[in-house]
C-alpha positions as CSV (number, residue, x, y, z in Angstrom):
1,M,217.7,154.6,-11.3
2,A,220.1,156.1,-13.1
3,S,222.1,158.3,-11.5
4,D,223.5,160.6,-14.2
5,P,221.2,163.2,-15.9
6,R,221.3,161.9,-19.6
7,A,220.6,158.5,-18.8
8,A,217.7,159.2,-16.7
9,G,216.2,162.1,-18.8
10,E,216.3,159.3,-21.6
11,A,214.3,156.8,-19.7
12,A,211.6,159.2,-18.8
13,D,209.3,158.7,-21.6
14,R,206.2,157.4,-20.1
15,L,203.2,159.1,-19.4
16,P,201.8,159.8,-16.7
17,D,198.8,158.1,-15.2
18,R,196.3,160.7,-13.9
19,A,194.0,160.8,-16.9
20,D,191.7,164.1,-15.1
21,R,194.2,166.0,-16.2
22,E,196.2,167.3,-19.5
23,R,199.9,165.9,-18.8
24,F,203.2,165.4,-20.0
25,G,206.2,163.7,-19.6
26,G,210.1,164.3,-19.6
27,Y,212.8,166.8,-18.6
28,G,214.0,170.3,-19.4
29,V,215.8,173.3,-17.7
30,M,213.7,175.2,-15.5
31,G,215.3,178.1,-16.1
32,L,218.6,179.7,-16.3
33,P,218.7,183.5,-15.6
34,F,222.0,185.4,-17.4
35,A,223.3,188.4,-15.4
36,G,223.2,190.4,-19.0
37,G,219.6,190.3,-18.9
38,H,218.5,187.3,-21.0
39,Y,216.8,184.6,-19.6
40,L,216.2,180.7,-21.2
41,A,214.5,177.8,-20.0
42,S,213.6,174.3,-21.9
43,R,211.1,171.9,-21.9
44,H,211.7,168.1,-23.6
45,F,208.0,166.2,-23.0
46,P,208.3,163.0,-25.0
47,A,205.1,162.0,-23.6
48,S,202.1,164.1,-23.9
49,S,198.5,163.1,-23.8
50,I,197.3,166.0,-25.6
51,G,199.1,164.9,-28.9
52,P,203.0,164.6,-30.3
53,G,205.9,165.1,-28.1
54,Y,207.3,168.2,-28.2
55,D,210.8,170.5,-27.5
56,S,210.2,173.9,-26.2
57,V,212.5,176.7,-25.5
58,W,211.2,180.1,-23.4
59,L,213.4,183.3,-23.9
60,R,213.1,186.6,-22.5
61,D,215.1,188.9,-23.7
62,P,217.0,191.8,-21.6
63,G,213.8,193.8,-22.0
64,G,211.5,191.9,-21.3
65,R,210.2,190.3,-24.3
66,W,209.3,186.5,-23.8
67,T,208.9,184.1,-27.2
68,I,208.2,180.3,-26.7
69,F,209.9,178.2,-29.6
70,S,207.9,174.9,-30.1
71,S,208.4,172.2,-31.8
72,A,204.4,171.2,-32.1
73,P,201.6,173.7,-32.8
74,P,200.6,176.4,-30.1
75,S,197.5,174.8,-29.2
76,S,199.3,171.4,-28.2
77,S,202.6,172.7,-26.6
78,C,203.9,175.4,-24.5
79,P,201.8,178.3,-25.5
80,R,198.8,175.7,-24.5
81,Y,199.1,177.1,-20.8
82,F,201.7,179.9,-20.9
83,A,200.7,182.3,-24.5
84,A,198.4,185.0,-22.9
85,A,201.6,186.0,-21.0
86,V,204.3,186.2,-23.7
87,D,205.1,188.6,-26.7
88,E,205.7,186.1,-29.7
89,T,205.2,182.0,-30.0
90,V,206.9,180.5,-33.0
91,S,206.5,176.9,-34.5
92,T,210.1,175.9,-35.2
93,P,212.6,172.6,-35.0
94,I,214.1,172.3,-32.1
95,T,217.5,170.2,-31.4
96,V,218.2,168.4,-28.0
97,T,221.2,166.3,-27.7
98,W,223.5,164.8,-24.9
99,P,227.2,165.5,-25.5
100,D,228.0,163.9,-22.1
101,P,225.9,162.3,-19.5
102,F,225.9,165.6,-17.8
103,A,226.2,167.7,-20.8
104,L,223.4,169.2,-22.7
105,S,222.7,171.7,-25.9
106,V,219.8,172.8,-27.1
107,E,219.7,174.4,-30.5
108,V,216.6,176.4,-32.6
109,P,217.9,177.3,-35.8
110,H,219.2,180.5,-36.6
111,R,218.2,181.7,-33.1
112,L,219.7,180.1,-30.3
113,V,222.3,177.7,-30.1
114,W,222.9,176.9,-26.1
115,D,225.1,174.3,-24.4
116,L,224.5,173.3,-20.1
117,L,226.9,171.7,-17.6
118,L,224.5,170.0,-15.0
119,V,225.9,169.1,-11.7
120,A,224.2,167.1,-8.4
121,T,224.3,169.1,-5.3
122,P,224.1,168.2,-1.8
123,A,220.5,169.7,-2.2
124,T,219.6,168.5,-5.3
125,R,220.5,165.3,-4.2
126,A,218.5,166.1,-1.0
127,M,215.4,166.8,-3.8
128,T,215.7,163.6,-5.7
129,V,216.0,161.5,-2.6
130,A,212.7,162.8,-1.5
131,G,211.2,163.0,-4.9
132,R,211.7,159.1,-5.0
133,L,210.3,158.6,-1.7
134,L,207.6,160.5,-2.2
135,P,203.8,158.6,-2.7
136,A,202.3,159.4,-5.9
137,A,199.3,160.4,-4.1
138,A,201.4,163.2,-2.3
139,W,202.7,164.2,-5.4
140,R,199.0,165.1,-6.3
141,N,198.0,167.1,-3.3
142,G,198.0,170.7,-3.3
143,A,198.9,171.2,0.4
144,V,201.8,168.8,0.0
145,L,203.1,170.8,-3.5
146,A,202.8,173.6,-1.8
147,T,204.4,172.5,1.4
148,M,207.5,171.3,-0.8
149,S,207.4,174.9,-2.7
150,R,208.3,176.8,0.3
151,I,211.1,174.6,1.4
152,A,212.2,174.1,-2.6
153,G,213.1,177.9,-2.9
154,P,215.4,178.4,0.4
155,M,217.1,175.1,0.2
156,L,217.8,175.6,-3.7
157,G,218.7,179.0,-3.6
158,V,216.4,179.9,-6.5
159,G,214.0,182.1,-5.3
160,R,210.1,181.7,-5.3
161,V,208.7,178.2,-6.3
162,A,205.6,177.5,-6.6
163,L,204.8,173.6,-8.0
164,T,200.7,174.2,-8.4
165,G,199.0,177.4,-9.6
166,T,197.1,178.9,-11.9
167,A,199.1,179.0,-15.4
168,P,198.6,182.8,-17.7
169,N,196.0,181.2,-20.1
170,G,193.4,180.1,-17.2
171,Q,194.6,176.6,-16.6
172,S,195.6,175.6,-13.0
173,F,198.6,173.4,-13.2
174,Q,200.9,171.1,-10.9
175,T,204.6,169.9,-12.0
176,N,206.4,167.1,-10.3
177,P,209.7,167.6,-10.7
178,R,211.2,163.9,-9.4
179,M,214.7,164.3,-10.2
180,V,216.9,167.6,-9.9
181,W,220.8,168.6,-11.0
182,A,222.1,172.5,-11.3
183,V,223.7,174.0,-14.0
184,A,227.2,174.2,-13.5
185,D,228.2,176.4,-16.1
186,S,226.3,177.6,-19.1
187,H,227.1,179.5,-22.4
188,A,224.6,180.7,-25.5
189,H,224.3,182.6,-28.5
190,I,220.9,184.6,-28.9
191,D,220.5,185.6,-32.4
192,G,224.5,185.1,-33.0
193,V,225.2,187.2,-29.6
194,D,226.5,185.7,-26.6
195,A,224.7,186.3,-23.8
196,G,227.3,186.1,-21.0
197,R,227.4,184.9,-18.4
198,P,224.6,183.1,-15.9
199,G,223.5,185.4,-13.1
200,P,220.4,185.9,-11.8
201,L,217.9,188.6,-12.5
202,P,217.5,191.8,-10.8
203,E,213.9,190.7,-10.4
204,Q,212.4,187.4,-10.4
205,A,210.6,186.7,-13.7
206,H,207.4,184.4,-13.8
207,L,204.8,183.6,-15.6
208,G,201.6,183.6,-14.4
209,D,202.2,181.4,-10.5
210,F,205.2,179.8,-12.3
211,W,208.4,181.5,-11.0
212,L,211.4,181.1,-12.8
213,P,214.4,180.3,-10.8
214,Q,216.9,182.4,-10.3
215,R,219.6,179.8,-10.4
216,G,220.1,177.4,-13.2
217,M,217.9,174.1,-12.7
218,F,217.1,171.0,-14.8
219,A,214.2,168.5,-13.7
220,I,212.8,165.5,-14.7
221,G,209.4,164.7,-13.5
222,E,205.6,165.5,-14.9
223,A,203.6,168.7,-15.5
224,F,199.6,169.0,-15.1
225,F,197.2,170.9,-16.7
226,A,193.2,171.4,-16.0
227,P,191.7,170.4,-19.2
228,F,190.8,173.6,-22.1
229,D,188.1,174.9,-21.6
230,A,187.1,177.3,-23.9
231,Q,184.1,178.8,-21.8
232,R,187.1,179.5,-18.9
233,H,190.2,179.8,-20.3
234,R,192.7,181.6,-23.2
235,A,193.0,180.4,-26.5
236,A,197.3,179.7,-27.4
237,S,197.4,183.0,-28.6
238,P,199.8,185.5,-27.2
239,G,198.1,188.9,-26.0
240,E,194.8,187.2,-25.9
């Protein structure tokens, strides 16, 4: 098993085996708040059961306005599940590079340049060990995930965590963060403006039941969603 996030992330290109769910495999910055009010998150899913792999960036401005950028159409990327809670979705190329085994860079042309430095901490190491040891059946058990959520929040110092719940567009979800690192430092330029220093928001952000961490966290793992049902779920358009 790879010990650094770059090697582990580059190996995370397999589609999870769960035919009853729409599923994704890969890595991402689960979220990073900035003291000035911006919030950023990213997803790099080379493995998808509903279309080609894709990259996505979630951006919240200090006024609370959310934008999701995706390199794939909304119907086959993050807006499929989260668009009802955001103000804008944008299809655009996204570049993800690893300058160093612990350094990650994400770029959205003309909108965002984001650099991150990752680090293992005692808490993230413990979560990663637990993630490796937990059997597949436990990762699919809602009660187990709910218990893990209650433990992970205080353990990682990130606020509320929900590894299972309902996304804004109505689909149930489960997330399986198998390996975890903390964000030690980060700099972002958003629309040409420096976002300032990372720091928790006055109130923790969330999209539906998906709570975004109050401290920068990077994870490798899988995500599962209920199959889209036009009778019960909202389409991938903001505000619908």
